[in-house]
N, C-alpha and C positions, 0 to 999 in steps of 0.2 A: 555493923557493917559500915565501912567507910563511905562517907558522902562524896559522890562524884560531881565535878562541876558540870553544869548544863552546857550542851553543845548547841549552837545555833545552826539552823538549816541554811543552805545557800539562798533560799527564798526570803530569808529574814536576815539581811545584813545588819551588822552592828551599826548602831547610830554613831555618826561622826559629829563631834562637837562643831558648832558654827564658828567660822573664822571671825565673823563680824556679826554683831547684833543687827536685827532688821533695820533699825534706825540708821546705822552706819552704812548699810548697803544702799539705802535710798540716797543718802548724801553722796556716796561714792559714785552711784549711777548718774546723778545729776552732774557731778563734776566731769565724768567721762563724756557725757553728751556735749557739754560745753566745750571741752577740750577738742573733741573730734570735729565739732562744727567750726571752731576757729582754725584748726589745722586744714580742714577742707577748704575754707575760704582762702587761706594762704596758698594752698595748692592750686586752686582755680586761678588766682592772680598770677602765680608763677607760670602756669600753663599759658596764660594769655599773652605774656611778654614774647615768647618765641613766635607766636602766631602773628602778633603785630609786627615784630621785627622781620618776619618773612615777607612782608609786603614790600620791603626795600631790599634790592639785591645786595647780598653781603660782599665784603671785600674780596673773598675768595672767588665769587662768581665773576666779579669785574675783572680780576686778574686772569681768570680762565677765558675771558673774551666776551663777557656780556656787554651790550651796548652802553655807552657812556654819554650822558647828556651834559652839555656845556653851555652855560649862559655867556653869550658874547655881547650882551647889551652895553657893557662898559669898555669894549675893545675899540679903542680910538683908531682913527686912520693912521697908518704908518707904524702901529704897535703890534706886538706879538704876545700871545699867552700860551701856556703849556698845560696840556691835560695828560692824564695817565690812562693808557688803554693797553690791556694785555701785558702789563708790567713795563711798558715802554713809554717814553715821552712822545707826545704828539704836538707839533707846532701848529698854531693857528695864527695866521698873519692877516691883518686887515690892510691890504695893499692900496696905496694911494695911486692916483693916475700917473704920477711920475714913476712909481715902482712898476706899474704895469708896462709903461713905456720901456723901462729897463729890461723887462723880460724879453720884449721883442728885439731889443738891441743885443742881447746876449745870445740869441738863437744861433748865430753862426759860430759861436765860440764854445758851445757845449758839445760833449761827446755823443749824446743820444737825444737830440731835440724832441723826437716823437715818442720816446720811451718804448722803443721796440724790444728792449731787453730789460724787463723789470727785475727787481732784486728778489724779494721774498713773497711778493703778492702781485697779482696782475693789476694793471692800471684800470680803474673803472671806466667803462665806455663813455660815461658822461664827462670824464676828465680828459678825453682824447682831443685836446685842443691846445692852442698856443699857450694858454695860461695854466693848464693842468688843474682846472677847477670847474665847478658847475657853471654853465653859461648864465644862469639867472643870478649867480653870486660870484662872478668871476674875480672880484676883488679879494675874496676869502680863499687863502691858500691853506690846505690841510695836508701836512706831511708827517711821516714818522721821523722823529728826531734822532735817528741812529745812522751814523756814517756807514756806508756800504763797504768800507775797507776793512776795518777791524772792530767796528761797533762802538766807537766813541760818540760822544754827543756834540754835534756841531754847535757853534755859537753864532748868534746873529751879528752880521756886519752890514747893516742896511745903508749906512752912509756911503755914497759913491765917492770915488777919488782915491788918491794915494794915502796909504796908511800902513803901519807895520804889518809885515807878513803878507801883504797883498800887492797886486800890481798897480801901477800908476793909473791905469784906465779901468780900475775896479768899478763895475756897474751897481754893486750892492748885492748882498746875498748872505751866504753862510760860510763860515770857516771852521774846518775841523782842527782843533788845537793839537791833535796827536801827531799827524803826519802831513798836515797842510793841504788836504783836499778842500776844494772850494765848490760851492753850489750857487746857482743863480737864485733869483727871487721866485722861481717856480720849482726849486728843489732839484734842478738838473745839474749834474756834475760837469765841470769844465774839463776840457781836453788835457791830456798829459798829466793827470793827477793819479795818486795811488788808488783812489776809490774807483771801482770799475763800473758802477751803475748809479742811476739817479736815486734820490730819496724815495722811499715808498709812499704812495698815496693810499690810505685806507678807504674802504667804502664808508660813505657818510651821507647824511641828508640834513635838511632843515625842518625841524618840527614847527618853527615859526621864524620870522625874520631875525629874532634875537636868540634862538635856541638851536644849537648844533647837536646832532646825534652822531657819534663816532661808532663805527662797527655795525651800522644798520642803514639800509636804503630800501628802495621800492622792491627789491628782490628778496628782502628778508635780512636776517642777521648774517654778518660776515663769518 
């Protein structure tokens, strides 16, 4: 009688050959543990960076309107600096006593001396005065540097007197290079100019005598 090959029952599966000897398995296991611990360390470090970075407002948040802090400690009398807020330039001017006197002199010549018709944002109540500034820092002018005619950026012309593209009795202020609109040293547009309204004054406050915060005041964020 022919000899039949033995059949293995399902309970007794055929032995499979080892892919690696036991010694190799131990070595591979140690290598895997080392590799995963290193990878885990890198992952933790990578995860930490976004957390640390989140402590500082990203550029997108600033562009969307987050408050902006500005160090004005080096802003000398009579000078101007520009900050970016909501994607727009904001002019910050440290006005001298002569510049403040020029604001009073220009009042009869501007179209809307009391800013009864603001452009794109209401004038903050604390700036409803002759200088359009906080009373405790009336020398500091803060205005959005966007012409209310067609959106050009005015340029400073602080020196009074006759000069190109300006009247002989120019008191000092800003000139829009696009169509000739002029603003005084409080950002108020002069009469009979293409621009229909004064430069906007954003909400702002002072975190300290040398730090200005644009887009935030005692009422919260703008």
